[in-house]
VOGU-3710 file (C-alpha; in Angstrom, 3 decimals, decimal comma):
1> magssnsapv> 32,209/138,064/3,018  34,855/136,154/1,069  33,618/137,467/-2,372  33,514/141,156/-1,510  36,586/143,219/-2,154  35,350/146,071/0,309  35,349/143,860/3,230  36,956/145,462/6,402  39,803/143,599/8,031  39,004/141,421/10,993
11> ssihtssetg> 40,659/142,118/14,315  40,919/139,649/17,197  40,027/141,151/20,574  40,321/139,879/24,153  39,009/141,229/27,426  40,705/142,435/30,570  38,736/141,716/33,739  40,664/144,395/35,525  39,767/147,236/33,403  36,394/145,958/32,167
21> rllpsatkcn> 37,279/146,727/28,496  37,876/144,593/25,439  41,337/144,812/24,084  42,728/143,804/20,703  45,250/141,020/20,306  48,781/141,942/20,623  49,650/141,949/16,925  51,268/144,404/14,737  48,319/144,532/12,428  45,846/145,334/15,035
31> skeidldvsl> 46,299/148,968/16,261  42,653/149,856/16,998  41,220/149,789/20,502  37,461/149,111/20,681  35,865/150,527/23,888  32,530/148,768/24,509  31,997/150,813/27,620  31,146/147,641/29,667  32,000/147,399/33,305  31,960/144,098/35,135
41> pspysksyvf> 30,080/144,103/38,413  32,091/143,462/41,674  30,983/140,473/43,723  30,956/142,694/46,832  28,402/145,249/45,790  27,881/146,744/49,265  29,934/147,232/52,309  28,701/147,033/55,819  30,307/148,478/58,972  29,317/146,838/62,269
51> elvitdkthy> 29,828/148,622/65,551  29,345/146,263/68,580  28,775/147,819/71,810  28,304/145,907/75,186  25,538/147,528/76,840  25,126/145,083/79,788  28,618/144,355/81,272  27,166/142,164/84,025  25,640/139,672/81,607  28,873/139,775/79,554
61> rrflyisltl> 31,078/138,891/82,636  28,731/136,163/83,511  28,920/134,709/80,025  32,768/134,951/80,095  33,085/133,269/83,459  30,672/130,472/82,363  32,609/129,876/79,200  35,915/129,755/80,969  34,543/127,402/83,584  33,203/125,123/80,984
71> afvvlalglv> 36,604/125,210/79,109  38,395/124,220/82,405  35,828/121,441/83,069  36,391/119,975/79,585  40,214/120,159/80,077  40,092/118,578/83,423  37,901/115,782/82,154  40,468/115,054/79,500  43,464/115,142/81,828  42,236/113,583/84,979
81> phflpqnnrh> 42,161/109,849/83,591  45,894/110,177/82,879  46,643/110,894/86,538  44,281/108,324/88,068  45,753/104,862/88,942  45,100/102,422/86,146  43,571/98,970/86,848  45,970/96,222/85,985  43,830/94,523/83,417  45,104/91,672/81,370
91> hghsknltla> 46,066/92,616/77,864  47,869/89,355/76,877  51,318/88,467/77,660  54,590/88,089/75,921  56,227/84,695/75,781  59,612/86,229/76,603  58,178/88,163/79,602  56,588/84,852/80,870  59,872/82,963/80,530  61,834/85,726/82,304
101> lnqaitffda> 59,470/85,718/85,196  59,548/82,059/85,537  63,357/82,035/85,551  63,369/84,838/88,137  61,212/82,878/90,512  63,114/79,646/89,830  66,206/81,475/91,137  64,695/81,372/94,629  63,987/77,708/94,303  67,818/77,200/93,745
111> qksgsypsns> 68,497/79,381/96,819  66,341/77,326/99,178  67,837/75,921/102,341  66,608/73,125/104,524  64,707/69,942/103,660  64,458/70,414/99,812  61,234/69,628/98,120  61,155/66,733/95,774  59,028/68,582/93,166  61,440/71,400/92,876
121> pisfrgssgl> 62,380/72,355/89,234  66,070/72,524/90,311  67,065/68,856/90,064  70,733/69,317/91,089  69,873/70,648/94,626  69,063/68,722/97,729  68,543/69,042/101,366  71,097/71,193/103,312  71,632/73,175/106,435  69,565/70,662/108,415
131> qdgnssniha> 71,471/71,562/111,637  71,147/75,304/111,382  70,461/76,693/114,785  72,104/73,876/116,784  75,421/75,518/117,616  77,458/75,181/120,728  75,585/78,035/122,614  72,260/78,165/120,847  69,707/75,424/120,192  67,010/76,675/117,975
141> dlvggfydsg> 65,262/75,403/114,827  66,566/77,675/112,034  66,165/75,191/109,173  64,952/76,658/106,091  64,985/80,083/104,477  67,142/81,095/101,572  71,011/81,284/101,029  72,336/84,784/100,174  74,027/85,310/96,847  76,433/82,730/95,878
151> nnikftfpaa> 77,439/81,906/99,463  75,841/79,487/102,007  75,111/82,144/104,610  71,531/83,059/105,645  70,820/86,767/106,427  67,438/87,420/107,930  67,247/91,111/106,857  67,517/90,473/103,117  65,270/87,540/103,280  62,519/89,524/105,079
161> ytitllswsv> 62,885/92,485/102,509  62,575/89,898/99,667  59,374/88,331/101,068  57,943/91,804/101,479  58,625/92,724/97,824  57,373/89,446/96,461  54,227/89,521/98,596  53,223/93,010/97,349  53,851/91,963/93,799  51,363/89,158/94,241
171> veyhrkyadi> 48,966/91,554/95,893  49,228/94,007/92,982  49,504/91,541/90,170  47,543/88,488/91,455  45,564/88,035/88,219  48,644/88,486/85,913  50,435/85,798/87,909  47,454/83,512/87,452  47,099/84,212/83,812  50,768/83,038/83,036
181> gelehikdvi> 50,472/80,072/85,416  53,003/81,306/88,012  50,748/82,155/90,901  51,170/78,892/92,911  54,866/79,062/91,962  55,391/82,510/93,564  53,285/81,695/96,543  55,267/78,669/97,256  58,469/80,803/97,231  56,924/83,312/99,603
191> kwgsdyllkv> 55,634/80,662/101,957  59,232/79,140/102,090  60,435/82,455/103,239  57,587/83,332/105,636  57,845/79,860/107,451  61,477/80,789/108,091  60,687/84,191/109,421  58,232/82,769/111,874  61,178/80,912/113,523  63,669/83,805/113,830
201> fvpptaksdp> 61,843/85,655/116,578  61,605/83,889/119,962  59,449/85,809/122,620  60,657/85,748/126,227  59,536/82,859/128,334  59,533/84,844/131,479  59,433/88,601/132,318  63,083/88,601/133,010  64,117/86,796/129,789  65,005/88,878/126,770
211> sllysqaslv> 63,421/88,382/123,284  65,707/86,668/120,707  65,971/87,753/117,127  68,198/85,555/115,020  69,788/87,758/112,250  72,326/85,432/110,649  73,234/81,780/110,278  76,762/80,669/109,466  80,056/82,678/109,433  81,213/85,859/107,624
221> gsagndtknp> 84,805/86,720/107,106  88,017/85,176/105,930  90,027/82,552/107,720  93,289/83,896/106,276  94,137/85,793/109,416  95,005/82,686/111,198  96,918/80,326/108,773  97,795/77,854/111,642  94,249/77,200/112,685  92,056/78,086/109,747
231> vpndincwqr> 88,333/78,043/110,372  86,219/76,729/107,478  83,612/79,280/106,534  81,571/80,496/103,566  84,411/82,527/102,253  87,355/80,166/102,170  85,202/77,034/101,555  83,056/77,821/98,492  81,063/74,609/97,931  77,569/73,159/97,383
241> pedmrykrpv> 75,335/73,627/100,397  74,715/69,858/100,434  78,457/69,319/101,135  78,806/71,735/104,107  80,520/70,190/107,105  81,766/73,201/108,999  80,157/74,690/111,981  77,386/77,280/111,331  77,097/79,610/114,332  74,157/81,996/114,736
251> svcnetasdl> 74,122/85,704/115,355  71,520/86,904/117,784  69,952/90,344/118,288  67,643/91,487/121,089  64,360/93,311/120,834  66,074/96,814/120,343  67,056/95,757/116,723  64,134/97,795/115,464  65,303/97,879/111,879  65,406/94,103/111,505
261> ageivaalsa> 62,193/93,697/113,567  60,376/96,219/111,406  61,327/94,513/108,139  60,151/91,132/109,605  56,904/92,704/110,598  56,456/94,116/107,126  57,161/90,742/105,527  54,856/88,777/107,631  52,086/91,360/107,215  52,343/91,484/103,457
271> asivfkqene> 52,520/87,665/103,326  49,386/87,404/105,360  47,541/89,230/102,566  48,817/86,856/99,994  47,440/83,879/102,024  44,265/85,528/103,138  42,279/82,648/101,703  44,214/80,239/103,941  42,777/81,886/107,111  44,582/79,786/109,686
281> ysqrlikkae> 48,017/80,418/108,179  47,322/84,105/107,438  46,134/84,685/111,109  49,265/82,974/112,359  51,430/85,528/110,259  49,404/88,421/111,610  49,746/87,233/115,286  53,521/86,903/114,909  53,839/90,316/113,293  51,824/92,013/115,959
291> qiyeitaked> 53,865/90,276/118,768  57,190/91,420/117,245  55,930/94,867/116,737  54,580/95,286/120,328  57,675/93,921/122,009  60,066/95,952/119,799  58,054/99,193/120,140  58,068/98,815/123,892  61,713/98,149/124,396  63,081/100,434/121,680
301> rihy> 61,408/103,697/122,511  64,199/105,717/120,713  62,989/104,715/117,256  59,304/104,187/118,011
//
């Protein structure tokens, strides 16, 4: 008490959880240690030792096999969808992609040869090559098709390959072409090419006559070798197709040109799928493709 002179001094104490004892405060005045003989209980009062022994190894192996099988099944179900072909569903389209595709298809409009359509988006182009096929030694209707590159020459092989790829793009992405309003545009380009390919193969009129396969229209090469009598062609006379006035001879192959014939067959076959809704035209493409394949396979036994 405050009024008593015999009061004992007061010591501050603290506890240590590690020793379970109360300790005095760390001051010079407090030199006594008070042992309350109190021990704090451990949260883990008991210890247990387990000894697992597999008594039935048959059931254990069965359990292990089933667990591994289930794990593989779950893993396979998660991975298989990534390897399966994805459906080409419409997820919207980019305006830039639509523009790029339109410009790519329009390129073929600019390359068209023959009686040029009035509704073409290329206003500076007109009809050209209307006499293709009527050379000094050949009289055939080879009007149409596409000019190659920046020249006015027409190659059958690149044209057939182009029609093959364009046709399969429509077969694969038919809905996407329709969604961006380019389906009829690309089909018009394909039909322009397939109409020309129908003309380049002429079957024999008699058993003794050979089949004709037109591979090229116009000239290739330079007229610089003969400066006295230069021959105008697509190399030394680079001009608009509408202004062509020089002769355009035709190159001819027979039925043994299996590489060219095969590409034409592929193009006509793929195009027939694109125009399957137009049954008459589709059947015409199929019939011509089968005819070319049959004759070429018969004559060129080395490659078939």
